[in-house]
N, C-alpha and C positions, 0 to 999 in steps of 0.2 A: 931359308927356311922360317924367317919372321912374316915372310909372304904366304909360304903356306899355311902357318897355325891360324893365318885372320881368316885363309878361304874355307878352313874346315868349322871355324867355328861360324863362319856367315852360313857355312849352309846347310850346319844342324838347326842354328836359330830358322832358318828358313823351309827345310822340312818340318818343324813343329809349328810354323805359322799355317802351311799345309795340310794340317792334319789336325789343327783347332776347325780349320774353314768347311773343312769336311764334314768334322764330328755335326759342325751348327750347333748355336743357342738352345735351349731347353724350352720344347714352348709349352703355352698355358692350354690346360685341358680345361675347355668350357661344359665338357657334362662329368668332370665330379661333382661329390655329392659334395653340398653345403652344411657344414658344421652348423646347427641352432640348436639354442636350449627350449623347451616346451615346458607347459604348466597343464596337468589336465584338470579340465574345470568339474568344479562341482557346485550343490544348492549351500548357499549360506544364509543366514538367519542375520540378517546384521538391524540394527537399529539407525533406521533414515530419520538424519536431521538436516532440515533447511535451515536458515540466516537468514532474517528479511528486515529492513528497517519499518517503523511505528514512529507516533505521533503522539504523545500525550494532550489529552485536551480536557477542561473541564464539561463535567456533567450537563451545566448548564452555563452560557454567555451570550450575554447581550452588548451590545454600544447605545449606551441610550441617548437618543434624540426624541426632540421635539416634531408632534405632529404636522404641528401652525408653525409661520413666521411671525416673529418679532423679537422685543426685548426684553432682556431677563431683569425682573427685579428680583429675584429671588433663589439662593444658591446654599443646598446645606450637604455638602461633599465631604465626608469625615472619609480622606485619602487612604488607601489601604484597610480602613476599617468595617468590621460585618453591620450590615445594616438589612434588616426584618423587609419581610416583603409590604409592600403599602407605604413605605415611608415615603415621604415628598422629598424629592431630588432637586428641584426647582422650579419657578413659577416663571411665567413669562406677562409682560403688560396685559392686561385683560377690561381695562377701564372701559372702551368704547363697546365690550361686549357687556359688560354690566349693563351699562347703560341702555341697551338694547334691550337686555333681558327685564330693566323694569319697565320699561315702555309698551312692552308684550303682555307683562304681567297686570298693570292696569287696565290694558284693552280687554284680557281676558278678565278681570271682575268686570267691567262695563258690560263685556258679552254675556256674563252669567246672570245680571242682574234681570236682564231684557229676556234671557229665554225663561225665567220664572215665571218672569211678567205674563209671557206671552203662554205659557203653559195651562197660568190660570184663565186667562182670558179665552182659550181653545175652549175650555173645560164647560166658558159659559157659553160658549159659540160667540164669543166677541170677535175673534179673527177664524179668518179657513185656517186649514193644515200644511197649508201651502207657506206662510207667510211665518208661522212655528217652525217650521223645519228649516227657514231660511236662518233664522235666529238659532238654532240648536248647531246646526252645519259654521256657522260663525263663531259659538264658542270652540267647536272641535278645531276648526282653522288656525285658530289665536293657540291655544293649547299645542299643538304642531308644532307654531311659529317659538313657543318658548322653552317646548323640550329642544328645539335645534339650538336655540342660542345658549341652552344648558349644556349642550357638546361641544359646544367650540370653545366654551369656558372649559368644560372639564380639559379638553386636547393642550390649553397652555400650562397644563400641571402634570408635571412629570414624576412619574412615584417608581419606585422600585418592584417590580414585578416580580421577581423571588426572595428569597432569604438569600444574600451571599456577600460576596469581601469585592467591596468599592476601589475600582483604581482611582488614578490619577484625575486631578480638575483640569479640565482641556480650556475652560470657556469662565469669565469674570464678570461678574454683576456689572449690569449697563450694556454690554454686548449685544448684539441684533444679531441672530442667530435663525439659521434656517431650517431646515428637514429634513439637511444631508450634512446636518452641522455635529460634530459627536460630543456631548456634556461630559460624558466620560463612560467606563466598562464596569459593568458587573458580571461577578462571576460565581458559582457554585460548586467550594470546594473540598466538599463534604464527599463528593464522591467524585472519583476521576476516570475516563474513560481512555482507551489506544485503539487508535485506530491505524491501522497497515495493509497491505496490500501482498499478495503473493501470485506467480504466475498461474495460469487456468492447470497447466498440466501439474499443478499442485493440489489440486482440488480436496484431491484424498486426506490433506492432511489437513483440514478444518471441520470443525462439525461443531454447530454450536451446544453447550457446557462444558466444551473440554476446555482444560486446563495448560497455558501454554509459560515458558519461562521469560521471564524480561528481565533485561538490564542497561539500569537509564542510564545517561553519559554522566550526572551526577553522581550516581554509586560507585560505592569502592569493590564492582566484583563481585558484589552477590546478588542473588537473583531474587527478582519477587512472582508471584503469582497472578497471572490476571487469568479471566474466564471468556470465552466468547460467548455474546450475546446475542449477535446478530452476521448474518451475511449478506450482503448484496444479492439480491436474487437476478443481475448479471452483471456478466463482464466487460470492464472497459473497453469500449475497441481499439483506442489509439495505440491501446499497452497490453491488450490481451491479460490485462490484469484483474484478481478476485478481491474488490475491500473488505475487509473483517473490522467489525467493532467487537471490544472486551471491556468487561467492568475491569477498573484498577486499583487498588491501596497502595498507596507510596508516598512518600513524601517528597514530592517533585511539583515541578510547577506547569502550569501548563503549557504547551510548546514545546516541551523537553524533548531530546533526541534518543530513543529508546531503539535497543535490538532484542528481537522476537526471536526464540528459539521453537520451532513445530516440529513436531515427530510426526511420522506416519502413522495414522488411526488404526488399519490393518497392517501386522508385521507380517509376512510370510517368506518364506525361502525363494531368493534369488541368484542369477550369476552374474559374479562380479568379478571382472578382469581388471589389470594395471592400465590406468588409460595411455601409457603410453605404446602401447601395441594397437591402436585404432590408429588406421589411414585414412586420414581425410581426405574426400574428393568432392568434385564442384555438385555432382549430383546424388552423392553417397557416401556412409562411412566402411570399411572394409578390414577385416580382421584376416590375417593369415595362419591356416592350420595346418595341420600333417593328416593327409589323406593318401594312403595306399603305398607310403613311404615317399612321397611325392607332397609339392607345395601347393596350396587351392587356395585364390584369393574367396571370401565370402562376406557378402553383403550382410553388416548387422545393422539394426536399430537400438536407441539407445536410451537410458531411461536418469535417475537419479545419477548424481554424480558426488563421491566422496573426493576428499586433496589427493586421492594416489589412485583410486579406482572407480571405476563406471560400469553401470547395470546394463546388462544386455538383456533387452526386452525381446527380439528375435531375431533370428538368424542361427543361435548356436545351441546344442544339444549337452546336456550333463554327459561327461567324458568323452567329451573332444579335447583335443590335444593340439595348445592353441600354441605359437612359434613368442617368445617374449624375449629374446635374444638370438640378432644372427636375422632379420627380417628385411633389413637392407638389401643383404645377400641374395636374397632370392626373386623369381619370379613364376608365373603360372607356369607349373608342372614341374619345376627343379626338382632334381634329388637331393635326399635328405639325408643326414646326416645328424641321430641325436647324440647330443654330448651330456646336459645335464635335463632329469625330466624333475620338473618341482608339482609338489600335489602339498594340499592341505594347510597351505601357504594364508597366511590372514593378511590380506592386500587391502584392506578396506583401513587398516591405519597410516 
Protein backbone atom coordinates (compact mmCIF):
# COMPACT_ATOMS: atom_id res chain seq x y z
CA UNK A 1 0.00 0.00 0.00
CA UNK A 2 2.83 2.37 0.81
CA UNK A 3 4.35 1.88 -2.64
CA UNK A 4 1.00 2.51 -4.29
CA UNK A 5 0.64 5.87 -2.46
CA UNK A 6 4.13 6.97 -3.48
CA UNK A 7 3.42 6.07 -7.09
CA UNK A 8 0.18 8.05 -7.02
CA UNK A 9 1.87 11.17 -5.63
CA UNK A 10 4.64 10.95 -8.24
CA UNK A 11 2.05 10.71 -10.98
CA UNK A 12 0.26 13.82 -9.79
CA UNK A 13 3.51 15.83 -9.66
CA UNK A 14 4.54 14.64 -13.10
CA UNK A 15 1.17 15.56 -14.54
CA UNK A 16 1.40 19.05 -13.03
CA UNK A 17 4.86 19.56 -14.48
CA UNK A 18 3.79 18.48 -17.91
CA UNK A 19 0.78 20.77 -17.78
CA UNK A 20 2.96 23.70 -16.77
CA UNK A 21 5.37 22.90 -19.59
CA UNK A 22 2.58 22.82 -22.09
CA UNK A 23 1.29 26.20 -20.91
CA UNK A 24 4.73 27.88 -21.17
CA UNK A 25 5.95 31.22 -19.65
CA UNK A 26 4.30 34.60 -20.39
CA UNK A 27 5.96 36.32 -23.36
CA UNK A 28 6.91 40.08 -23.46
CA UNK A 29 4.78 42.01 -25.92
CA UNK A 30 7.03 44.52 -27.75
CA UNK A 31 4.01 46.22 -29.29
CA UNK A 32 2.48 47.12 -25.93
CA UNK A 33 2.14 50.93 -25.47
CA UNK A 34 4.78 52.62 -23.28
CA UNK A 35 3.41 54.64 -20.41
CA UNK A 36 4.84 58.19 -20.39
CA UNK A 37 4.17 61.59 -18.86
CA UNK A 38 4.08 64.66 -21.10
CA UNK A 39 4.01 68.43 -20.85
CA UNK A 40 2.27 70.69 -23.35
CA UNK A 41 4.56 73.49 -24.54
CA UNK A 42 3.57 77.08 -23.91
CA UNK A 43 5.44 80.35 -24.29
CA UNK A 44 6.74 81.94 -21.13
CA UNK A 45 8.09 85.39 -20.45
CA UNK A 46 11.10 84.91 -18.22
CA UNK A 47 13.86 87.18 -17.03
CA UNK A 48 16.98 85.76 -18.56
CA UNK A 49 20.04 86.32 -16.40
CA UNK A 50 23.66 85.43 -17.05
CA UNK A 51 26.43 85.40 -14.43
CA UNK A 52 29.97 86.24 -15.56
CA UNK A 53 33.26 87.05 -13.83
CA UNK A 54 34.86 90.49 -13.82
CA UNK A 55 37.87 92.36 -12.48
CA UNK A 56 37.92 95.78 -10.80
CA UNK A 57 40.45 98.23 -12.28
CA UNK A 58 41.61 101.72 -11.35
CA UNK A 59 40.45 104.46 -13.70
CA UNK A 60 44.11 105.36 -14.31
CA UNK A 61 47.10 103.16 -13.51
CA UNK A 62 50.79 103.51 -14.28
CA UNK A 63 54.07 101.95 -13.27
CA UNK A 64 56.53 104.79 -12.69
CA UNK A 65 59.74 104.07 -14.61
CA UNK A 66 62.60 106.28 -15.83
CA UNK A 67 63.09 107.09 -19.49
CA UNK A 68 66.89 106.81 -19.20
CA UNK A 69 69.39 104.77 -17.21
CA UNK A 70 71.08 106.32 -14.18
CA UNK A 71 71.76 106.43 -10.47
CA UNK A 72 68.97 107.61 -8.17
CA UNK A 73 69.92 110.82 -6.37
CA UNK A 74 66.50 111.85 -5.01
CA UNK A 75 63.33 110.00 -3.94
CA UNK A 76 60.01 111.35 -2.70
CA UNK A 77 57.55 108.47 -2.40
CA UNK A 78 54.95 108.87 0.39
CA UNK A 79 53.84 105.24 0.31
CA UNK A 80 50.08 104.77 0.13
CA UNK A 81 49.44 108.54 0.11
CA UNK A 82 47.80 110.85 -2.40
CA UNK A 83 50.16 112.81 -4.67
CA UNK A 84 49.25 115.62 -7.03
CA UNK A 85 49.92 115.62 -10.75
CA UNK A 86 53.39 117.02 -11.52
CA UNK A 87 54.91 116.10 -8.14
CA UNK A 88 58.56 115.09 -8.48
CA UNK A 89 58.85 111.43 -7.45
CA UNK A 90 62.52 110.77 -8.21
CA UNK A 91 65.63 112.22 -9.85
CA UNK A 92 68.57 110.54 -11.52
CA UNK A 93 72.18 111.76 -11.68
CA UNK A 94 72.39 114.40 -14.42
CA UNK A 95 75.77 116.02 -13.68
CA UNK A 96 77.22 115.19 -17.11
CA UNK A 97 74.15 116.50 -18.88
CA UNK A 98 74.21 119.72 -16.88
CA UNK A 99 77.84 120.24 -17.93
CA UNK A 100 76.94 119.66 -21.57
CA UNK A 101 74.11 122.15 -21.22
CA UNK A 102 76.42 124.83 -19.83
CA UNK A 103 78.87 124.26 -22.68
CA UNK A 104 76.11 124.47 -25.29
CA UNK A 105 74.73 127.67 -23.76
CA UNK A 106 78.19 129.27 -23.82
CA UNK A 107 78.58 128.33 -27.48
CA UNK A 108 75.13 129.72 -28.16
CA UNK A 109 75.97 133.06 -26.58
CA UNK A 110 79.05 133.38 -28.80
CA UNK A 111 77.15 132.33 -31.89
CA UNK A 112 74.43 134.92 -31.19
CA UNK A 113 77.05 137.66 -30.90
CA UNK A 114 78.64 136.62 -34.22
CA UNK A 115 75.24 136.52 -35.89
CA UNK A 116 74.40 140.07 -34.73
CA UNK A 117 77.81 141.38 -35.86
CA UNK A 118 77.48 139.76 -39.28
CA UNK A 119 73.99 141.15 -39.64
CA UNK A 120 75.35 144.66 -39.16
CA UNK A 121 78.16 144.02 -41.66
CA UNK A 122 75.67 142.66 -44.16
CA UNK A 123 73.67 145.86 -43.88
CA UNK A 124 76.68 147.96 -44.99
CA UNK A 125 77.81 145.39 -47.56
CA UNK A 126 80.77 144.38 -45.37
CA UNK A 127 80.13 140.65 -45.98
CA UNK A 128 78.13 138.69 -48.48
CA UNK A 129 74.83 136.96 -47.79
CA UNK A 130 76.36 133.46 -47.62
CA UNK A 131 78.67 134.39 -44.74
CA UNK A 132 75.74 135.74 -42.75
CA UNK A 133 73.69 132.63 -43.49
CA UNK A 134 76.47 130.45 -42.05
CA UNK A 135 76.48 132.41 -38.77
CA UNK A 136 72.67 132.26 -38.57
CA UNK A 137 72.70 128.54 -39.21
CA UNK A 138 75.26 128.07 -36.45
CA UNK A 139 72.94 129.81 -33.98
CA UNK A 140 70.04 127.56 -34.90
CA UNK A 141 72.20 124.44 -34.68
CA UNK A 142 73.45 125.28 -31.19
CA UNK A 143 69.92 126.15 -30.09
CA UNK A 144 68.87 122.66 -31.16
CA UNK A 145 71.77 121.17 -29.15
CA UNK A 146 70.63 123.12 -26.08
CA UNK A 147 67.04 121.90 -26.48
CA UNK A 148 68.20 118.31 -26.95
CA UNK A 149 70.41 118.36 -23.86
CA UNK A 150 67.59 119.94 -21.84
CA UNK A 151 65.23 117.14 -22.94
CA UNK A 152 67.75 114.55 -21.70
CA UNK A 153 67.87 116.32 -18.34
CA UNK A 154 64.08 116.38 -18.17
CA UNK A 155 64.06 112.60 -18.69
CA UNK A 156 66.10 112.15 -15.51
CA UNK A 157 63.17 113.59 -13.51
CA UNK A 158 60.22 111.28 -12.82
CA UNK A 159 56.97 113.12 -12.07
CA UNK A 160 53.45 111.99 -11.23
CA UNK A 161 51.51 112.11 -14.52
CA UNK A 162 48.16 112.48 -12.73
CA UNK A 163 46.74 112.88 -9.24
CA UNK A 164 46.47 109.53 -7.53
CA UNK A 165 47.48 107.20 -4.75
CA UNK A 166 51.08 106.07 -4.89
CA UNK A 167 52.07 102.52 -4.05
CA UNK A 168 55.05 101.02 -2.24
CA UNK A 169 58.61 102.22 -2.89
CA UNK A 170 60.58 99.62 -4.83
CA UNK A 171 64.02 101.29 -5.07
CA UNK A 172 66.35 103.25 -2.80
CA UNK A 173 68.53 106.33 -3.20
CA UNK A 174 71.85 105.38 -4.77
CA UNK A 175 70.48 102.47 -6.77
CA UNK A 176 71.38 102.29 -10.45
CA UNK A 177 68.21 101.71 -12.44
CA UNK A 178 67.27 101.37 -16.09
CA UNK A 179 64.18 101.93 -18.20
CA UNK A 180 62.66 98.58 -17.12
CA UNK A 181 62.91 99.30 -13.38
CA UNK A 182 59.64 100.13 -11.63
CA UNK A 183 60.06 102.79 -8.94
CA UNK A 184 56.47 102.64 -7.67
CA UNK A 185 52.89 102.44 -8.94
CA UNK A 186 50.35 105.24 -9.17
CA UNK A 187 46.59 104.72 -9.32
CA UNK A 188 43.62 107.02 -9.56
CA UNK A 189 41.05 105.54 -7.17
CA UNK A 190 38.56 108.38 -7.53
CA UNK A 191 36.80 106.32 -10.18
CA UNK A 192 36.89 102.59 -10.79
CA UNK A 193 36.39 100.46 -13.87
CA UNK A 194 35.09 96.93 -14.07
CA UNK A 195 36.03 94.76 -17.05
CA UNK A 196 34.39 91.46 -17.90
CA UNK A 197 33.81 89.18 -20.88
CA UNK A 198 30.66 87.46 -22.12
CA UNK A 199 30.23 84.71 -24.75
CA UNK A 200 29.23 86.08 -28.14
CA UNK A 201 25.83 84.35 -27.93
CA UNK A 202 24.94 86.76 -25.13
CA UNK A 203 25.81 89.91 -27.09
CA UNK A 204 22.16 91.01 -26.84
CA UNK A 205 22.54 91.21 -23.05
CA UNK A 206 24.90 94.20 -23.19
CA UNK A 207 24.55 97.73 -24.51
CA UNK A 208 26.32 101.02 -23.80
CA UNK A 209 24.53 102.83 -20.99
CA UNK A 210 22.88 99.71 -19.58
CA UNK A 211 23.03 99.06 -15.82
CA UNK A 212 24.36 95.75 -14.50
CA UNK A 213 24.44 94.31 -10.99
CA UNK A 214 27.83 93.62 -9.43
CA UNK A 215 28.87 91.69 -6.33
CA UNK A 216 32.53 91.93 -5.30
CA UNK A 217 34.36 89.31 -3.29
CA UNK A 218 34.70 91.61 -0.28
CA UNK A 219 31.04 92.59 -0.19
CA UNK A 220 28.54 91.08 2.24
CA UNK A 221 26.14 89.93 -0.45
CA UNK A 222 24.79 93.39 -1.29
CA UNK A 223 24.79 94.30 -4.99
CA UNK A 224 26.32 97.43 -6.45
CA UNK A 225 25.38 98.90 -9.82
CA UNK A 226 27.77 99.51 -12.71
CA UNK A 227 27.13 101.25 -16.03
CA UNK A 228 28.43 99.88 -19.31
CA UNK A 229 30.61 102.57 -20.88
CA UNK A 230 32.23 100.77 -23.80
CA UNK A 231 32.17 97.48 -25.71
CA UNK A 232 35.18 96.12 -27.56
CA UNK A 233 34.17 96.23 -31.26
CA UNK A 234 35.89 92.91 -31.99
CA UNK A 235 35.21 89.45 -30.56
CA UNK A 236 38.23 87.69 -29.06
CA UNK A 237 38.93 84.91 -31.58
CA UNK A 238 40.62 82.56 -29.09
CA UNK A 239 37.70 82.44 -26.65
CA UNK A 240 34.78 83.78 -28.74
CA UNK A 241 34.08 86.28 -25.97
CA UNK A 242 33.18 89.94 -26.06
CA UNK A 243 35.02 92.35 -23.74
CA UNK A 244 32.93 94.89 -21.83
CA UNK A 245 34.00 97.89 -19.71
CA UNK A 246 31.85 99.57 -17.05
CA UNK A 247 32.19 102.50 -14.67
CA UNK A 248 31.91 101.31 -11.12
CA UNK A 249 31.57 102.96 -7.71
CA UNK A 250 32.51 100.96 -4.65
CA UNK A 251 34.92 100.67 -1.75
CA UNK A 252 37.08 97.93 -3.25
CA UNK A 253 40.69 97.81 -4.36
CA UNK A 254 41.73 97.46 -8.00
CA UNK A 255 42.27 93.85 -8.99
CA UNK A 256 39.36 92.61 -6.89
CA UNK A 257 37.26 89.72 -8.25
CA UNK A 258 33.62 90.49 -8.99
CA UNK A 259 30.52 88.69 -10.20
CA UNK A 260 28.46 90.49 -12.82
CA UNK A 261 24.79 89.67 -13.40
CA UNK A 262 23.38 90.49 -16.83
CA UNK A 263 19.78 90.53 -17.92
CA UNK A 264 18.63 90.39 -21.54
CA UNK A 265 18.03 93.80 -23.09
CA UNK A 266 14.85 92.76 -24.95
CA UNK A 267 12.63 90.28 -23.08
CA UNK A 268 10.20 88.29 -25.21
CA UNK A 269 8.14 85.08 -24.71
CA UNK A 270 10.15 81.90 -25.26
CA UNK A 271 9.63 78.13 -25.16
CA UNK A 272 11.32 76.46 -22.19
CA UNK A 273 11.66 72.73 -21.49
CA UNK A 274 13.19 70.84 -18.55
CA UNK A 275 16.90 70.29 -19.18
CA UNK A 276 16.62 66.54 -18.52
CA UNK A 277 14.38 65.93 -21.56
CA UNK A 278 17.15 66.82 -24.01
CA UNK A 279 18.95 63.80 -25.46
CA UNK A 280 22.49 64.84 -26.48
CA UNK A 281 24.00 63.40 -29.63
CA UNK A 282 27.39 63.77 -31.29
CA UNK A 283 25.86 65.85 -34.07
CA UNK A 284 22.62 67.22 -32.63
CA UNK A 285 20.27 67.51 -29.69
CA UNK A 286 16.95 65.67 -29.68
CA UNK A 287 13.67 65.79 -27.80
CA UNK A 288 10.93 63.12 -27.90
CA UNK A 289 7.42 64.37 -28.62
CA UNK A 290 4.06 62.65 -29.08
CA UNK A 291 2.80 62.64 -32.66
CA UNK A 292 -0.40 60.72 -33.51
CA UNK A 293 -0.03 58.58 -30.41
CA UNK A 294 3.53 57.58 -31.28
CA UNK A 295 7.01 58.73 -30.23
CA UNK A 296 8.85 61.05 -32.58
CA UNK A 297 12.45 62.23 -32.12
CA UNK A 298 12.93 65.88 -33.11
CA UNK A 299 16.22 67.73 -33.60
CA UNK A 300 16.27 71.03 -31.68
CA UNK A 301 18.49 74.05 -31.14
CA UNK A 302 18.89 75.52 -27.68
CA UNK A 303 19.59 78.96 -26.29
CA UNK A 304 19.43 80.35 -22.77
CA UNK A 305 19.88 77.93 -19.87
CA UNK A 306 18.71 78.26 -16.28
CA UNK A 307 19.44 75.83 -13.47
CA UNK A 308 16.61 73.47 -14.46
CA UNK A 309 15.37 74.54 -17.90
CA UNK A 310 16.60 75.23 -21.43
CA UNK A 311 15.24 77.56 -24.09
CA UNK A 312 14.31 75.93 -27.40
CA UNK A 313 15.03 78.29 -30.28
CA UNK A 314 14.29 75.90 -33.15
CA UNK A 315 12.57 72.54 -33.63
CA UNK A 316 9.47 72.78 -31.41
CA UNK A 317 6.25 74.76 -31.49
CA UNK A 318 3.67 75.87 -28.97
CA UNK A 319 1.23 73.03 -28.30
CA UNK A 320 3.69 70.17 -28.89
CA UNK A 321 3.54 67.40 -26.30
CA UNK A 322 7.02 66.70 -24.96
CA UNK A 323 7.72 63.49 -23.05
CA UNK A 324 9.13 64.36 -19.62
CA UNK A 325 9.04 60.89 -18.01
CA UNK A 326 9.53 57.46 -19.53
CA UNK A 327 11.53 58.68 -22.56
CA UNK A 328 14.26 56.10 -21.94
CA UNK A 329 11.86 53.27 -22.79
CA UNK A 330 10.69 54.60 -26.14
CA UNK A 331 12.12 54.56 -29.62
CA UNK A 332 11.10 56.12 -32.91
CA UNK A 333 7.52 55.12 -33.66
CA UNK A 334 6.79 53.50 -30.29
CA UNK A 335 3.12 53.44 -29.31
CA UNK A 336 2.49 55.56 -26.24
CA UNK A 337 0.10 55.55 -23.34
CA UNK A 338 -0.21 59.00 -21.77
CA UNK A 339 -0.09 58.83 -18.00
CA UNK A 340 0.04 62.41 -16.73
CA UNK A 341 -0.32 65.58 -18.78
CA UNK A 342 1.49 68.51 -17.18
CA UNK A 343 0.90 72.09 -18.24
CA UNK A 344 1.36 75.59 -16.93
CA UNK A 345 4.25 74.53 -14.72
CA UNK A 346 7.00 76.94 -13.90
CA UNK A 347 9.98 74.92 -15.04
CA UNK A 348 12.31 77.91 -14.97
CA UNK A 349 12.70 77.88 -11.20
